[in-house]
C-alpha positions as CSV (number, residue, x, y, z in Angstrom):
1,X,22.5,138.7,90.8
2,X,20.5,141.1,93.0
3,X,16.8,140.5,92.1
4,X,13.9,142.7,93.3
5,X,10.3,141.6,93.6
6,X,7.5,144.1,93.3
7,X,4.1,143.2,94.6
8,X,0.9,144.3,96.3
9,X,0.0,142.2,99.3
10,X,-3.3,140.9,100.5
11,X,-4.1,141.7,104.1
12,X,-5.8,139.4,106.6
13,X,-7.4,142.4,108.2
14,X,-11.1,143.1,107.5
15,X,-11.6,145.6,104.7
16,X,-13.3,148.9,105.4
17,X,-17.0,148.7,104.6
18,X,-16.8,151.2,101.7
19,X,-14.5,148.8,99.7
20,X,-15.9,146.1,97.5
21,X,-15.3,142.5,98.6
22,X,-13.0,141.9,95.6
23,X,-10.7,144.9,96.4
24,X,-7.7,142.7,96.9
25,X,-8.5,140.2,94.1
26,X,-5.3,140.8,92.2
27,X,-3.0,141.1,95.1
28,X,-0.6,138.4,96.3
29,X,-0.5,136.6,99.6
30,X,2.7,136.8,101.7
31,X,3.1,133.0,101.2
32,X,3.3,133.5,97.4
33,X,5.9,136.2,97.6
34,X,8.0,134.3,100.2
35,X,7.9,131.2,98.0
36,X,9.1,133.1,94.9
37,X,11.9,134.8,97.0
38,X,12.9,131.4,98.4
39,X,13.3,129.8,94.9
40,X,15.4,132.8,93.7
41,X,17.6,132.6,96.8
42,X,18.0,128.8,96.3
43,X,19.4,129.6,92.9
44,X,22.0,131.8,94.5
45,X,20.5,135.2,94.0
46,X,20.2,138.0,96.5
47,X,16.5,138.9,96.8
48,X,15.1,142.3,97.7
49,X,11.4,142.5,98.4
50,X,10.4,145.9,97.0
51,X,6.6,145.9,97.4
52,X,5.0,148.9,95.7
53,X,4.4,152.6,96.2
54,X,6.7,155.0,98.1
55,X,8.6,152.2,99.9
56,X,9.5,150.6,96.5
57,X,10.6,154.0,95.1
58,X,12.9,154.6,98.1
59,X,14.4,151.1,97.9
60,X,15.0,151.4,94.1
61,X,16.7,154.8,94.5
62,X,18.9,153.7,97.4
63,X,20.1,150.4,96.0
64,X,18.8,149.5,92.5
65,X,18.6,145.7,91.8
66,X,20.0,144.2,88.6
67,X,16.6,142.8,87.6
68,X,13.0,142.9,88.9
69,X,10.2,140.3,88.9
70,X,7.2,142.6,88.6
71,X,4.0,141.2,90.3
72,X,2.7,144.6,91.3
73,X,-0.9,145.4,90.2
74,X,-1.0,149.0,91.5
75,X,-3.3,150.5,94.1
76,X,-6.5,152.5,93.4
77,X,-8.8,152.4,90.4
78,X,-6.8,154.5,87.9
79,X,-6.6,153.1,84.4
80,X,-2.8,153.2,84.4
81,X,-2.3,151.7,87.8
82,X,-0.7,148.5,86.5
83,X,1.7,150.6,84.4
84,X,3.3,152.6,87.2
85,X,5.9,150.1,88.4
86,X,7.2,149.2,84.8
87,X,7.3,153.0,84.0
88,X,9.5,153.7,87.0
89,X,11.7,150.7,86.2
90,X,12.1,151.9,82.6
91,X,12.9,155.4,83.8
92,X,15.7,153.9,86.1
93,X,16.9,151.5,83.3
94,X,16.2,148.5,85.4
95,X,15.2,145.4,83.4
96,X,12.0,143.6,84.5
97,X,9.6,140.8,83.7
98,X,6.1,141.3,82.2
99,X,4.6,143.8,79.8
100,X,5.7,147.3,79.2
101,X,3.8,150.3,80.6
102,X,1.9,151.1,77.4
103,X,0.6,147.5,77.1
104,X,-0.5,147.4,80.7
105,X,-2.3,150.8,80.5
106,X,-4.0,150.0,77.2
107,X,-5.2,146.5,78.2
108,X,-6.5,147.6,81.6
109,X,-8.7,150.3,79.9
110,X,-11.3,148.2,78.1
111,X,-12.6,151.0,75.8
112,X,-9.1,152.0,74.7
113,X,-8.1,148.3,74.1
114,X,-11.2,147.6,72.0
115,X,-10.7,150.8,69.9
116,X,-7.0,149.9,69.2
117,X,-7.8,146.3,68.3
118,X,-10.8,147.3,66.2
119,X,-8.6,149.9,64.4
120,X,-6.3,147.0,63.3
121,X,-9.2,145.4,61.6
122,X,-10.0,142.8,64.2
123,X,-13.7,142.2,64.9
124,X,-14.6,143.0,68.5
125,X,-18.0,142.6,70.3
126,X,-20.1,145.8,70.3
127,X,-19.8,147.9,73.4
128,X,-20.8,151.1,75.0
129,X,-19.6,153.1,77.9
130,X,-21.4,154.9,80.7
131,X,-19.9,157.3,83.2
132,X,-21.0,157.1,86.8
133,X,-23.1,160.3,86.5
134,X,-24.8,159.4,83.2
135,X,-28.6,159.2,83.0
136,X,-29.3,155.5,82.5
137,X,-33.1,155.7,82.5
138,X,-33.2,154.9,78.8
139,X,-31.0,151.8,79.1
140,X,-34.0,149.6,79.6
141,X,-35.2,150.0,76.0
142,X,-34.0,147.4,73.4
143,X,-33.1,150.3,71.1
144,X,-30.2,151.1,73.4
145,X,-29.1,147.5,73.9
146,X,-30.0,145.9,70.7
147,X,-26.8,143.8,70.9
148,X,-27.9,142.0,74.1
149,X,-27.1,139.9,76.0
150,X,-24.7,142.3,77.8
151,X,-21.9,142.1,80.3
152,X,-21.8,145.1,82.7
153,X,-18.4,145.7,84.4
154,X,-16.0,148.4,85.4
155,X,-14.0,149.9,82.5
156,X,-10.7,150.0,84.3
157,X,-10.5,146.7,86.2
158,X,-9.0,143.3,85.5
159,X,-9.5,139.8,87.0
160,X,-13.3,140.2,86.7
161,X,-13.2,142.7,89.5
162,X,-16.6,144.3,89.8
163,X,-18.5,141.5,88.0
164,X,-18.0,138.5,90.3
165,X,-21.3,136.6,91.1
166,X,-23.2,139.1,88.9
167,X,-26.4,137.6,87.4
168,X,-28.3,140.1,85.3
169,X,-31.6,138.8,84.0
170,X,-33.8,141.7,83.1
171,X,-33.4,145.0,81.3
172,X,-34.2,146.8,84.5
173,X,-31.5,144.9,86.5
174,X,-29.0,145.7,83.7
175,X,-29.8,149.4,84.1
176,X,-29.4,149.1,87.9
177,X,-26.1,147.2,87.7
178,X,-24.6,149.6,85.2
179,X,-25.3,152.4,87.6
180,X,-24.3,150.6,90.8
181,X,-22.4,147.3,90.3
182,X,-22.9,146.4,94.0
183,X,-26.6,145.9,93.4
184,X,-25.9,142.8,91.3
185,X,-24.0,141.0,94.1
């Protein structure tokens, strides 16, 4: 069987200064991808390392595999980034491992996931959302955060990205970390 592997690789090169230190948190190392490919080859399969993005699209269109192991997390910060590869694979009728595009998109978007789970009658912790441009000056009052303690983290990230090593101890610090997560590092 011809098996493709989709993935996003960590790089050993220093990250640009504007990127957070956990930018590559969800990406795989070349060692991991090579090990998976090696096991599949040892089982008699032809393995195609597809990667992600434009290169993956070109490889899929040129010679589609019979099956894909999807490890791709997607680049960027969009709330549907993890759903891109499965959506393409479904469009091309290529079977793959992992969740479908809707599941991946919904679960990456914390607000959407909480609303869906809550609408099914499941009790979820109270939450609120703030946009980057929102005025957070009133966040320090207990009236706005009566359900403290709180966890402040990006709405469209997984793997605890944006909240690693974050210790918030005062109402003022909570307000600052909601506006600028880098301040709590």
